[in-house]
N, CA, C and O of each residue as an XYZ file, in Angstrom:
332
protein
N     108.694    -21.850   -125.230
C     107.533    -20.761   -124.689
C     107.537    -19.497   -125.591
O     108.513    -18.746   -125.611
N     106.685    -19.330   -126.164
C     106.225    -18.209   -127.467
C     106.253    -16.806   -126.187
O     106.453    -17.273   -125.066
N     106.116    -15.488   -126.188
C     106.062    -14.719   -125.467
C     105.593    -13.563   -126.545
O     106.219    -13.276   -127.565
N     104.395    -12.979   -126.117
C     103.596    -11.915   -126.265
C     104.642    -10.850   -126.535
O     105.807    -11.000   -126.166
N     104.191     -9.702   -127.223
C     104.784     -8.236   -127.496
C     104.348     -7.651   -125.903
O     105.058     -7.019   -125.121
N     102.931     -8.101   -125.738
C     102.682     -7.312   -124.304
C     103.499     -7.941   -122.895
O     103.981     -7.321   -121.947
N     103.454     -9.221   -123.129
C     104.419    -10.397   -122.098
C     106.097     -9.730   -122.109
O     106.879     -9.687   -121.159
N     106.249     -9.386   -123.126
C     107.883     -8.903   -123.576
C     107.989     -7.667   -123.509
O     109.061     -7.328   -124.010
N     107.336     -6.714   -123.090
C     107.507     -5.401   -122.600
C     107.469     -5.285   -121.071
O     108.252     -4.707   -120.317
N     106.490     -5.901   -120.841
C     106.269     -6.160   -118.836
C     107.696     -6.772   -118.564
O     108.553     -6.129   -117.957
N     107.967     -8.392   -119.173
C     109.243     -8.754   -118.511
C     110.300     -7.518   -118.741
O     110.873     -7.108   -117.731
N     110.538     -7.020   -119.749
C     111.545     -5.976   -119.487
C     111.694     -4.569   -118.606
O     112.646     -3.836   -118.337
N     110.583     -4.565   -118.361
C     110.131     -3.122   -117.357
C     110.167     -3.994   -115.891
O     110.809     -3.311   -115.093
N     109.841     -4.886   -115.443
C     109.975     -5.665   -114.313
C     111.482     -6.387   -114.205
O     111.778     -6.930   -113.141
N     112.178     -6.387   -115.023
C     113.593     -6.852   -114.543
C     113.573     -8.470   -114.261
O     114.332     -9.012   -113.457
N     112.663     -9.105   -114.987
C     112.869    -10.685   -114.714
C     113.754    -11.236   -116.204
O     113.991    -10.932   -117.372
N     113.965    -12.094   -115.323
C     115.512    -13.529   -116.410
C     114.294    -14.203   -116.797
O     113.408    -14.577   -116.028
N     114.338    -14.378   -118.590
C     113.413    -15.201   -119.345
C     114.319    -16.521   -118.643
O     113.469    -17.362   -118.349
N     115.337    -16.903   -118.358
C     116.001    -18.412   -118.258
C     114.778    -18.653   -116.989
O     113.982    -19.586   -117.098
N     114.738    -17.796   -115.906
C     114.062    -18.185   -114.997
C     112.418    -18.613   -115.232
O     111.727    -19.468   -114.679
N     112.170    -17.796   -116.119
C     110.421    -18.268   -116.656
C     110.158    -19.334   -117.402
O     109.071    -19.902   -117.497
N     111.682    -19.747   -118.213
C     111.410    -20.936   -118.551
C     111.289    -21.906   -117.912
O     110.292    -22.617   -118.041
N     112.467    -22.246   -116.883
C     112.569    -23.127   -115.594
C     111.396    -23.153   -114.760
O     110.998    -24.224   -114.300
N     110.728    -21.917   -114.494
C     109.163    -21.867   -113.925
C     108.087    -23.136   -114.954
O     107.290    -23.974   -114.532
N     108.436    -22.858   -116.174
C     107.508    -23.596   -116.924
C     107.913    -24.995   -116.688
O     107.138    -25.927   -116.475
N     109.090    -25.050   -116.741
C     109.828    -26.654   -117.180
C     109.026    -27.518   -115.368
O     108.506    -28.623   -115.213
N     109.236    -26.591   -114.535
C     109.354    -27.400   -113.129
C     107.940    -27.368   -112.650
O     107.358    -28.436   -112.464
N     107.195    -25.955   -112.385
C     106.487    -26.000   -111.607
C     104.391    -26.970   -112.562
O     104.069    -27.497   -113.627
N     103.972    -26.751   -111.747
C     102.716    -27.794   -112.232
C     101.919    -26.326   -112.325
O     102.233    -25.434   -111.536
N     100.806    -26.103   -113.387
C      99.997    -24.955   -113.672
C      98.821    -25.071   -113.090
O      98.219    -26.078   -113.464
N      98.220    -24.373   -112.257
C      96.750    -24.363   -112.043
C      95.931    -23.480   -112.597
O      96.282    -22.342   -112.908
N      94.615    -24.017   -112.780
C      93.949    -23.086   -114.019
C      93.067    -22.589   -113.105
O      92.314    -23.174   -112.327
N      93.308    -21.151   -113.353
C      92.401    -20.229   -112.923
C      91.931    -19.134   -113.569
O      92.837    -18.502   -114.112
N      90.601    -18.575   -113.740
C      89.754    -17.565   -114.636
C      90.637    -18.017   -116.308
O      91.407    -17.344   -116.993
N      90.021    -19.620   -116.529
C      90.387    -19.300   -117.720
C      91.681    -19.138   -118.442
O      91.773    -18.893   -119.645
N      92.729    -19.304   -117.564
C      93.896    -19.532   -117.859
C      94.875    -20.006   -116.943
O      94.600    -19.680   -115.788
N      96.081    -20.760   -117.078
C      97.109    -21.729   -116.529
C      98.183    -20.672   -115.388
O      99.130    -19.998   -115.794
N      97.913    -20.727   -114.516
C      98.878    -20.080   -113.633
C     100.207    -20.895   -113.182
O     100.209    -22.069   -112.811
N     101.212    -20.138   -113.276
C     102.615    -20.537   -112.377
C     102.718    -19.685   -111.606
O     102.582    -18.497   -111.899
N     103.070    -20.268   -110.070
C     103.421    -19.156   -108.784
C     104.583    -19.835   -108.466
O     104.451    -21.050   -108.614
N     105.988    -19.383   -107.973
C     107.166    -19.727   -107.509
C     106.916    -19.004   -106.222
O     106.885    -17.777   -106.317
N     106.679    -19.678   -104.700
C     106.714    -19.538   -103.981
C     108.399    -19.241   -102.904
O     109.529    -19.388   -103.372
N     108.259    -19.050   -102.256
C     109.607    -18.860   -101.318
C     110.126    -20.634   -100.776
O     111.322    -20.927   -100.809
N     109.117    -21.619   -100.332
C     109.907    -22.518   -100.097
C     109.925    -23.105   -101.364
O     110.988    -23.716   -101.478
N     109.198    -23.207   -102.427
C     110.012    -23.870   -103.782
C     111.186    -23.346   -104.497
O     111.992    -24.083   -105.065
N     111.279    -21.997   -104.461
C     112.507    -21.371   -105.064
C     114.110    -21.628   -103.961
O     115.266    -21.709   -104.376
N     113.822    -21.674   -103.096
C     114.403    -22.555   -101.882
C     114.704    -23.857   -102.083
O     115.867    -24.241   -101.961
N     113.588    -24.792   -102.452
C     114.248    -26.231   -102.520
C     114.940    -26.449   -103.852
O     115.850    -27.256   -104.042
N     114.250    -25.400   -105.013
C     115.030    -25.520   -106.272
C     116.544    -25.164   -106.489
O     117.254    -25.746   -107.310
N     117.023    -24.012   -105.559
C     118.258    -23.551   -105.413
C     118.919    -24.732   -104.649
O     120.117    -24.936   -104.850
N     118.328    -25.415   -103.909
C     119.486    -26.553   -102.901
C     119.729    -27.731   -103.923
O     120.740    -28.431   -103.978
N     118.522    -27.823   -104.785
C     118.796    -29.568   -105.827
C     119.535    -28.454   -106.709
O     120.665    -28.918   -106.861
N     119.474    -27.267   -107.342
C     120.939    -26.857   -108.411
C     122.041    -26.684   -107.617
O     123.094    -26.840   -108.235
N     122.160    -26.403   -106.411
C     123.340    -26.354   -105.995
C     124.090    -27.465   -105.945
O     125.121    -27.587   -106.607
N     123.456    -28.701   -104.857
C     123.780    -30.113   -105.391
C     124.420    -30.392   -106.609
O     125.592    -30.760   -106.695
N     123.347    -30.146   -107.927
C     123.827    -30.699   -108.949
C     124.851    -30.291   -109.829
O     125.317    -31.000   -110.720
N     125.400    -28.443   -109.407
C     126.291    -28.221   -109.270
C     127.496    -28.428   -109.098
O     128.339    -28.295   -109.986
N     127.679    -28.705   -108.179
C     129.054    -29.945   -106.903
C     129.018    -30.763   -107.717
O     130.055    -30.884   -108.368
N     127.774    -31.751   -108.089
C     128.291    -32.669   -109.207
C     128.870    -32.781   -109.922
O     129.762    -33.624   -110.017
N     128.460    -31.676   -110.958
C     129.001    -31.546   -112.208
C     130.859    -31.216   -111.677
O     131.743    -31.835   -112.271
N     131.115    -30.517   -110.890
C     132.236    -29.736   -110.756
C     133.088    -30.985   -110.332
O     134.160    -31.077   -110.930
N     132.839    -31.856   -109.511
C     133.455    -33.159   -109.065
C     133.362    -34.147   -110.147
O     133.964    -35.178   -109.845
N     132.808    -34.181   -111.310
C     132.721    -35.094   -112.745
C     133.557    -34.518   -113.867
O     133.470    -35.020   -114.987
N     134.650    -33.129   -113.554
C     135.026    -32.833   -114.368
C     136.101    -33.662   -115.072
O     137.095    -33.766   -114.352
N     136.206    -34.206   -116.101
C     136.956    -34.846   -116.725
C     136.652    -36.478   -117.089
O     137.322    -37.431   -117.486
N     135.367    -36.249   -116.749
C     134.553    -37.751   -117.260
C     134.195    -37.625   -118.588
O     133.680    -36.640   -119.116
N     134.563    -38.916   -119.214
C     134.308    -39.149   -120.167
C     133.407    -40.335   -120.589
O     133.551    -41.350   -119.907
N     132.626    -40.379   -121.459
C     131.586    -41.408   -122.060
C     131.975    -41.935   -123.532
O     132.513    -41.316   -124.450
N     131.591    -43.109   -123.478
C     131.848    -43.575   -125.050
C     130.363    -44.131   -125.424
O     129.748    -44.671   -124.504
N     129.711    -44.038   -126.755
C     128.656    -44.299   -126.843
C     128.419    -45.249   -128.201
O     129.388    -45.139   -128.953
N     127.761    -45.827   -128.530
C     127.739    -46.599   -129.440
C     127.435    -45.521   -131.045
O     127.178    -44.324   -130.911
N     127.511    -46.114   -132.329
C     127.376    -45.215   -133.243
C     126.194    -44.243   -133.193
O     126.371    -43.053   -133.452
N     125.142    -44.668   -132.905
C     123.742    -44.074   -133.384
C     123.648    -43.525   -131.568
O     122.474    -43.614   -131.209
N     124.359    -43.128   -130.681
C     124.193    -42.363   -129.206
C     123.221    -42.900   -128.670
O     122.431    -42.230   -128.005
N     123.088    -44.136   -128.837
C     121.512    -45.063   -127.722
C     122.601    -45.796   -127.175
O     122.543    -45.357   -126.027
N     123.306    -46.389   -127.170
C     123.826    -47.187   -125.927
C     125.284    -46.658   -125.332
O     126.337    -46.310   -125.866
N     124.945    -46.739   -124.334
C     126.506    -46.444   -123.259
C     126.904    -47.690   -123.395
O     126.199    -48.698   -123.355
N     128.661    -47.573   -123.646
C     129.407    -48.542   -123.838
C     130.350    -48.562   -122.542
O     130.453    -49.584   -121.864
N     130.961    -47.498   -122.266
C     131.730    -47.114   -120.985
C     131.743    -45.823   -120.636
O     131.264    -44.870   -121.250
N     132.463    -45.847   -119.358
C     132.210    -44.151   -118.989
C     133.811    -44.324   -117.899
O     134.048    -45.189   -117.055
N     134.604    -43.246   -118.305
C     135.974    -43.227   -117.270
C     136.265    -41.661   -117.308
O     136.061    -40.917   -118.267
N     136.800    -41.308   -116.026
C     137.648    -40.464   -115.745
C     139.240    -40.113   -116.516
O     140.092    -40.856   -117.003
N     139.185    -39.207   -116.415
C     140.369    -38.750   -116.991
C     141.842    -38.390   -116.110
O     142.839    -37.991   -116.712
């Protein structure tokens, strides 16, 4: 996402995290209002996303040491195992 100079200064002044803004852009569905797209992260959605991310982080930690072997073009998974 490109950020205008105005938006960059507002993000800095308001203490917003660009990572969260990028995540919102990827996950949320925009609503078209007043000739522009709006994304709104409400409390219910933020809690749901947090739960999903926590579960994903736990799975990543559980799979520490996992190795996958792929073909030369990295298009076919040949095998996977844990050390």
